[in-house]
BAMI-967818 format. One line per 10 residues: their letters; for each residue x, y, z of C-alpha. Coordinates in steps of 0.5 Angstrom, whole numbers. Layout:
! BAMI-967818
A = X Y Z; ...;
//
This chain:
! BAMI-967818
XXXXXXXXXX = 70 -177 -25; 69 -177 -17; 63 -179 -15; 61 -178 -7; 56 -182 -4; 52 -176 -2; 51 -171 -5; 53 -164 -2; 48 -160 1; 48 -152 3;
XXXXXXXXXX = 44 -151 9; 46 -144 10; 45 -144 17; 46 -137 17; 41 -135 14; 37 -134 20; 39 -127 21; 37 -124 15; 29 -127 15; 23 -128 17;
XXXXXXXXXX = 22 -136 22; 18 -138 17; 23 -137 10; 29 -140 14; 24 -146 16; 22 -147 10; 29 -146 6; 32 -151 11; 27 -156 10; 28 -155 2;
XXXXXXXXXX = 35 -156 3; 33 -163 7; 29 -165 2; 33 -165 -3; 39 -168 1; 33 -174 1; 32 -174 -6; 40 -175 -8; 41 -180 -3; 35 -184 -6;
XXXXXXXXXX = 37 -183 -13; 44 -186 -11; 41 -192 -7; 37 -193 -14; 44 -193 -18; 43 -187 -20; 48 -181 -21; 51 -174 -20; 57 -172 -21; 61 -169 -15;
XXXXXXXXXX = 62 -163 -18; 55 -161 -19; 51 -158 -13; 44 -155 -12; 45 -148 -9; 42 -141 -9; 45 -137 -14; 47 -132 -8; 49 -137 -2; 49 -130 3;
XXXXXXXXXX = 42 -128 1; 36 -132 2; 32 -129 -3; 37 -131 -8; 33 -137 -14; 35 -144 -13; 39 -147 -19; 44 -153 -21; 51 -150 -21; 58 -153 -23;
XXXXXXXXXX = 63 -152 -17; 69 -155 -21; 70 -155 -29; 66 -160 -32; 69 -162 -39; 64 -162 -45; 60 -169 -46; 62 -172 -39; 56 -174 -36; 54 -170 -31;
XXXXXXXXXX = 47 -174 -28; 43 -181 -30; 36 -181 -27; 33 -188 -27; 27 -190 -31; 24 -192 -25; 25 -186 -21; 21 -182 -26; 13 -181 -26; 12 -182 -33;
XXXXXXXXXX = 6 -184 -37; 7 -191 -41; 6 -191 -48; 1 -195 -51; 2 -193 -58; -3 -187 -57; -2 -180 -60; -3 -176 -54; -5 -169 -55; -1 -164 -51;
XXXXXXXXXX = -7 -163 -46; -9 -170 -44; -1 -171 -43; -2 -166 -38; -8 -167 -35; -6 -176 -34; 1 -173 -31; -3 -170 -26; -7 -174 -24; -2 -179 -23;
XXXXXXXXXX = 2 -173 -20; -4 -173 -15; -5 -180 -13; 3 -180 -11; 1 -175 -6; -5 -178 -4; -2 -185 -2; 4 -181 3; 9 -185 6; 7 -191 1;
XXXXXXXXXX = 9 -187 -5; 15 -191 -9; 16 -183 -10; 16 -181 -3; 23 -177 -3; 20 -174 -9; 14 -172 -7; 17 -170 -1; 21 -164 -4; 15 -163 -9;
XXXXXXXXXX = 11 -161 -2; 16 -156 -1; 14 -152 -8; 9 -146 -5; 3 -145 -9; 2 -139 -13; 8 -138 -17; 5 -138 -24; -1 -132 -26; -6 -138 -27;
XXXXXXXXXX = -5 -139 -19; -4 -131 -17; -9 -127 -13; -14 -123 -16; -11 -117 -15; -5 -119 -19; -8 -123 -24; -12 -117 -26; -6 -112 -26; -2 -117 -31;
XXXXXXXXXX = -8 -116 -36; -7 -109 -36; 0 -109 -37; -2 -115 -42; -7 -111 -46; -9 -115 -53; -3 -118 -54; -3 -125 -57; -2 -131 -53; -1 -138 -55;
XXXXXXXXXX = -3 -144 -54; -2 -151 -56; -5 -151 -62; -7 -145 -63; -8 -137 -62; -12 -136 -55; -15 -129 -52; -10 -124 -49; -14 -127 -42; -11 -134 -43;
XXXXXXXXXX = -5 -132 -40; -8 -132 -33; -15 -136 -34; -12 -142 -37; -11 -146 -30; -18 -145 -28; -20 -148 -34; -16 -154 -34; -18 -156 -27; -25 -155 -28;
XXXXXXXXXX = -26 -157 -36; -20 -161 -40; -18 -164 -34; -24 -166 -30; -27 -173 -29; -34 -173 -29; -37 -169 -24; -29 -169 -20; -25 -163 -22; -18 -163 -20;
XXXXXXXXXX = -14 -159 -16; -10 -153 -19; -3 -154 -16; -2 -161 -19; -3 -158 -26; 2 -152 -24; 7 -156 -22; 6 -162 -28; 7 -156 -32; 12 -153 -29;
XXXXXXXXXX = 17 -158 -28; 14 -164 -33; 18 -165 -39; 14 -168 -45; 10 -174 -41; 15 -175 -35; 16 -171 -28; 24 -173 -28; 27 -172 -20; 33 -167 -20;
XXXXXXXXXX = 33 -165 -27; 27 -161 -26; 32 -157 -22; 36 -154 -28; 32 -146 -29; 31 -145 -36; 35 -139 -42; 34 -140 -48; 40 -136 -50; 45 -140 -54;
XXXXXXXXXX = 51 -137 -50; 48 -140 -43; 44 -146 -45; 49 -151 -44; 47 -159 -42; 44 -164 -47; 41 -171 -47; 39 -176 -52; 34 -180 -47; 27 -181 -50;
XXXXXXXXXX = 22 -182 -46; 18 -187 -50; 20 -193 -46; 18 -192 -39; 24 -196 -37; 29 -191 -40; 34 -188 -36; 35 -181 -37; 42 -178 -38; 44 -171 -38;
XXXXXXXXXX = 50 -169 -41; 55 -163 -41; 54 -159 -48; 61 -155 -47; 67 -154 -43; 64 -152 -36; 67 -147 -31; 66 -147 -23; 61 -143 -21; 57 -143 -28;
XXXXXXXXXX = 50 -146 -28; 47 -151 -32; 41 -148 -36; 37 -152 -42; 31 -149 -46; 24 -151 -43; 21 -149 -49; 24 -147 -56; 22 -140 -56; 24 -139 -63;
XXXXXXXXXX = 19 -143 -65; 12 -140 -68; 8 -142 -62; 12 -140 -56; 16 -134 -54; 17 -130 -47; 9 -128 -45; 8 -136 -45; 14 -137 -41; 12 -132 -36;
XXXXXXXXXX = 4 -135 -37; 7 -142 -36; 13 -142 -32; 12 -136 -27; 17 -131 -29; 21 -127 -34; 25 -130 -38; 32 -127 -39; 34 -124 -46; 32 -126 -52;
XXXXXXXXXX = 25 -124 -52; 21 -126 -57; 14 -124 -58; 9 -127 -63; 5 -122 -65; 0 -124 -70; 1 -131 -76; 9 -129 -79; 10 -123 -74; 15 -124 -69;
XXXXXXXXXX = 19 -119 -66; 25 -121 -63; 29 -117 -57; 37 -119 -54; 41 -115 -50; 48 -114 -52; 55 -110 -50; 57 -105 -54; 64 -103 -56; 64 -98 -50;
XXXXXXXXXX = 62 -104 -46; 55 -101 -45; 49 -105 -45; 44 -103 -51; 37 -106 -55; 37 -110 -61; 31 -112 -64; 29 -115 -70; 23 -117 -74; 23 -124 -77;
XXXXXXXXXX = 23 -125 -84; 24 -117 -83; 15 -118 -82; 15 -112 -77; 7 -110 -74; 5 -102 -77; 7 -97 -73; 1 -95 -71; 0 -102 -68; 6 -100 -64;
XXXXXXXXXX = 5 -93 -62; -2 -96 -59; 2 -101 -55; 6 -96 -53; 2 -92 -50; -2 -96 -47; 4 -100 -43; 6 -92 -42; -2 -90 -39; -1 -97 -34;
XXXXXXXXXX = 5 -95 -31; 3 -90 -25; -2 -96 -23; 4 -100 -22; 7 -96 -17; 7 -99 -11; 4 -94 -6; -1 -96 -11; -1 -103 -13; 0 -106 -6;
XXXXXXXXXX = -2 -100 -2; -10 -100 -6; -10 -106 -11; -7 -110 -6; -2 -114 -10; 2 -118 -7; 10 -115 -7; 13 -122 -11; 7 -121 -16; 9 -114 -17;
XXXXXXXXXX = 15 -115 -19; 15 -120 -24; 9 -115 -27; 14 -110 -27; 19 -113 -30; 14 -117 -36; 12 -109 -36; 19 -106 -38; 21 -112 -43; 15 -110 -46;
XXXXXXXXXX = 16 -103 -48; 23 -104 -48; 21 -109 -54; 16 -104 -58; 20 -99 -57; 26 -101 -60; 22 -104 -66; 19 -98 -68; 24 -95 -72; 23 -102 -76;
XXXXXX = 16 -101 -77; 13 -99 -84; 8 -94 -83; 2 -95 -88; 1 -87 -89; 8 -87 -93;
//
């Protein structure tokens, strides 16, 4: 296996002709901090395979997202990266059975402390990289206009917390609640940005440099990495391997959450990470009632949607009809001339809301024929 002393970072200077100067400068800074981060990894005895690169999906498009890609074929079980334990920002296992919100709060306070140390932080390359992450990525940190519009789309649809069902409004309100209540220490509240970073980038009880750059997929054909590393020992290194053979150009993915579980689905992924996940989509309607929608290619090469209810337990048709009607009524205010010009919803937030609206409309429309009619 080849190993280079430095990871090949594509600065893509040609983007200078494609966008605003601020965006270009941010991209160049991001690339430089990634470069520094991998130098730090290697100097600490870590490893990143030379056939793995961090870049935009489309190097020619400065608006496309960043991801981690294989730049050459990689065989199943080969090691992709190895992160030394000393590079992880991690909650030390003290024998306590930490609850989810306790882990989030503790790790968020730890992250805040490292930011405040400045150049004295032993995680400085990682902290500098995190400083390039813009605020406002998740709905809880959106503009009030964006949050209001998302709530109109969400309607009364269930949203799950770590332990129980929560109010639909929690898709935007949870972050403020954590900052001012769950994570508060005495009279001191916590900056929501540290909580957002922790939830977006954390892996259980740790923040793991470089691994946190892998994007999410819950599609069985796209999840292509695995790790059996334990996070319970502070000194444990974190090793990531290829789950199967990887082709050149293939993006590396892992599932941020098990969306097939009873607790997590597409709305929860949007709440915690700020994007609408790729298919399949999962919506937990109520206890024991879950809709799953996938996008498949038909025999004639056309894409079509296939919807099902887990255990064939579908919601009543009247409920589905009500949701479809509500979503159709919202369509008018999703038009740019309304949402952006009148409501002042930022373009990025509007794009995500429209994608989520479409996902809901497809899910409910696709499943309607399989839902029982209580009057028959």
